[in-house]
N, C-alpha and C positions, 0 to 999 in steps of 0.2 A: 379536741386533743386526744391523742393516743397515749396510753400508759402501759409500761412494762414493769412488772414487779418481779425482781429476783427473790423468790420466796426462801431460797436457801442456796448456799454455795457448796453444800454437801453433794457428792455425786458418786454413783455406783459404776460409772464407766471410767476408762483411762485413755481418753482420746489423745491422739498424737498432735493435734493442732490446738489443743486447749489444756491449760494446766490448772483450771479451777479446782479440780479434784485434789490437788496438792495443798490447797488453801481453804479447807472447809470452814463454814461458819458454825458456831456453837448453837445448838438448838435453844439454849437458854436465852440467847440474845436476839434470836430471829423475830421479826415483827409478827405480832399476833393478829388474829381476826378482830379482836376488840379494838385495837389501835386503828386498824384500817377502817372499821365501821365508824369510829368516832371522828377521825381526822380527814377522811376523804369526802368530798361533796357528793350528793346523790345525783344520779342520772346526768352526769356531765361528760363522761368519757365516751368517745366513739367506740373504742375497743380497749379492753384491759387484757394484757397477755401475762400469764404466769409462766415464768421461766426459772432457770437456775444457773449453775447446779442442775439438779434433777428434782423437779417439783413433787414427784410421787414419793420422795423420801420424807415429805412432811406428813406426819400422822394426822394432822388436822386439815388436810387439803380439801376435803368435802366442805368443811366449815368455811374455809377461805372462799371457795366458789360461791357458797350460799350468801355470804356477806357481800361479795363483790357484784352479785347479780343486780343489786339496786344502785350500783355506782356506774356501771357501764352498759352500753347497748348490746355489746357482744363480749363474751368471755372466751379466751383462747388459752389452751395449754400446749406448751412445747415440751416434748418428752423424748427421751431416748428409747422408750418402749420396752425397757427391761422389766417392767412390772405390769404386764397386761391386765391382771385382775384388778389392780387399783384404777386403771384408766376406764375399764368397763364398768366398775362400780360408780364412777363419776358420771359416765354416759347414761347409766340406768336411772340415776337420780336427776341429772340435769342434761337431757338429750340435746338441748340447743347449744351446748358447749362446742367450740371449734377445737379440733385436735390436729397437731402437726407432729409427726413421728419422724425422727432422724433416720435416714437411710442413705448410705453413701456408696452403695455398689452391690455387686454380687456378694454372696455369703462370705467368702474368704477375704475379700477386700474390705467389706464393712466391718467384720470382726477385727481385722488388723487396725483399721483406722480408729475404731472405738476402743481398742485395747482390751476387748472383752470377748472371750470365746462364747459362741452361741448367741451373740447379740443380734445377728441377722434373723435367726429363727424367732426370737422373742419380739423383735420389731414387727415382723410380718404377722405374728400371732396377734399383736396389738392392733394392727391395721385391720386385719380380717375380723377380729372380734368386735371392733367399733362399727364396722360396716354391717356385720350380722345384727348388731344392736339397733341398727336403723339410724345411726348418726349421719346427718346429711352433709356435714362439712368436715371431711377427713382429708389430710394431705401428707405428702412426703416432704421432708426438709433435708436438702442435700447440701453438704459442704464439699465444694469441688476444688480439688487440688490437681496435681499431676498424676499422683498414684491411681486415682479413680477416674481419670479423664475419659478413658475408653468405655466407662460404664454410664456416661451421661445420657446418651440417646437410648440405650436399653432401659434405663430407669424411667425416662419420659414415656417410653412405650408401655412400660408396666403401669405407670400412673394412668395413662389413657385407657388401658384395658380394664382397670379397676374402676374407672369413672371418678378418679379423685384428682386433687390438685397437686402441683409440685412447685416448690420454691427452691431457689438455688442461691447460695452465697459462697464466698471464698474465705479461706482462713485469714483472719485479721490479727494485727498486733495491737495490744492495748493493756492498760492496767487490769482490765476485767478478765482478759484471757490469760494474763500472766505469761505472755509470749512476746518475744522480740525478733524471732527468727522465721516466722511464717513468710513464705515467698513462693512465687511462681518463677522458676528458673528459666524454662524455655517458653517465654511469653508468646512468640510467634506460633508455635505448635498448639499451645493452649488456646490462643485466640482463634485459630483456624477451626478447631473443633467446636468451640463455643459459638462461632458464627453460624454453624450448621444448626445448632440448637435454636438460636434466635430466628433463623429462617423457618424452622419447623413450627415454632410458636406463632409466627405471623401467618403461616399457612396451615394452621391447625385443622385437623379433620375430625375433631371430636364430634360425636352425634349431638351432644348438648350445646345449643347456641350459647347458653350462659357460660359454659366452660370454654368455648371457643373465644368468646369475647375476653374472658379472664386471661386466656393465653396471649391475646394481643397485648394486653397491658403488662403481662409478665415479660413479653418481648422487650418492652421499654425498660423494665426493671433490669433485665439482663444486659441491655445496651449500656446502662449506667455501670453495671458490674464490669463489663468489658473495658470501659474507659478507666475504671479504678485499677484494674490489673495492668493496663498499659500505661498507667500513671499520667493519664491525660486529665483535662478539666472535667469536673463532674457536670452533668447536664442541668442540675438544679441546685440552687443554694441550700445550705443546711439551715434548718429551722428548729434546732434543739432548744429546749426550754420554752418553746412557743407552741409548735405543733405536736411535740411529743416530749416525754421525759421518762425517767426511770426511778425506781425505788430499790435500794439494795436490801439485803437481809436484815441489816441493823436499823433500817428505817431512814437512812439518808436519802434525800431526794437529789438526784444527779441529772445534769442536762443530757449527758451522753455517755455510753460505755465504750466509745471508740477512742477516747483520749489517752495520752501517754500516762497521765496521772489523774487520779480520782479528784473530782471537784464537787464538793457538797454545797447545796444551796440552803440546807437546813434539815432538821430531823423530825419525822412525823411523831415521835414520842414526846416532842417538846412543843411543836407548832402544828397548826392546821395546814393542810395542803395549800389552800388559797393564801394563807399568810406567808407561806414559803415562797410561792410564785410571785408575790408582790414585794418581796424583801429586797434589801440592798444587795444581798449575796446573789440573788437571782439576776438582778440587773448586771452585776459584774460578770456572771456566768454567760449572759447573752453577748456581752462585749467580747469575751474570750472566744465564744463560738463564731462570731462574725469574722474573727481574724484567724480562725483555725485553717491550717493547710493540710490536714490529714487526708482529705478526699475519700473518707470511708463511705461505703455504700452497702448497707445491710437492709434486709426486708423491713425490719421494725422502724428504721429511720427514713428509708426512702419512700415508702408508701404514703405517709402523711404529707411529705413534700409534693408527691405527685397529685394528691387531692387538692393541695393548696395552689398548684400550678397546672390545672387540668387542661387548659387550652393548648399549650405547647406539647403536652403529652399526646393528646388526641391528634394534633397535627402530625407529629412524628409517626404515629401508628398509621394514619391515613396515607401519608407519603410513602412509607415503606411497605405497607400492605397492599394498597390499591394503585399506587402510582409507580412503584419501584419496578 
């Protein structure tokens, strides 16, 4: 199982596609390292992702990472990169940590989308600082709308030149984002440009074989995203509350952050994680998930489904990469 922990809903950016920053969590109620240490099972999770809000606003982020190292095989931090020194401090102490830095386009576009002057410069400083520190798994996380569509391929070329990964998502609407108006208006134009990106991934020219193969699998991820934007059937069924789940800052365990309304299966301050997963509330959540028609497709939810359904994924890659 993959686990994402929203360690805070506080944020130091003012993104146009996300209103979390308007609904900050109180530091006094945010889940503590002690609760996570006590209530999460050891060495069960394939990957634990720390997200937000902005995780670097947690003063105890180093302690959170230390505690979670015994809980998951890999630890990932998703950050807007506005606090490079905090990220580099974590990389110095825990160099195996995976880092994903938000980057949505060239400087003017990125700063506009993040609602923060100078955001691009700080994000790039974070990326370069992590690379200089010797971190082996650094990547760009791109939220692709219409405003930054023309920056998609240049950003991919930047990622290739730096030898780092790049993941792409689109603005979603849900209780988590506090948004209901995110949309791609000109879907044909968006899809035409995005198909160029999928083609580039399938025919990746990265020097590293590992990164080339990862690009092939990201092509499938992007294919699912294309279907989401075009409002077509998702390529794989959702397995929320089975292959992945989330914990919010207050400690509520939720099946998915893509729902219109929050659905808690239990709270870690009151129950163990395993107790919550086997609870009546969790069973009810799985029934709701099986009937969900949202068709959301995000990196944190799609990757576990791909691993669970690896054969059709590999067949799609083979067909489109080698037979297309």
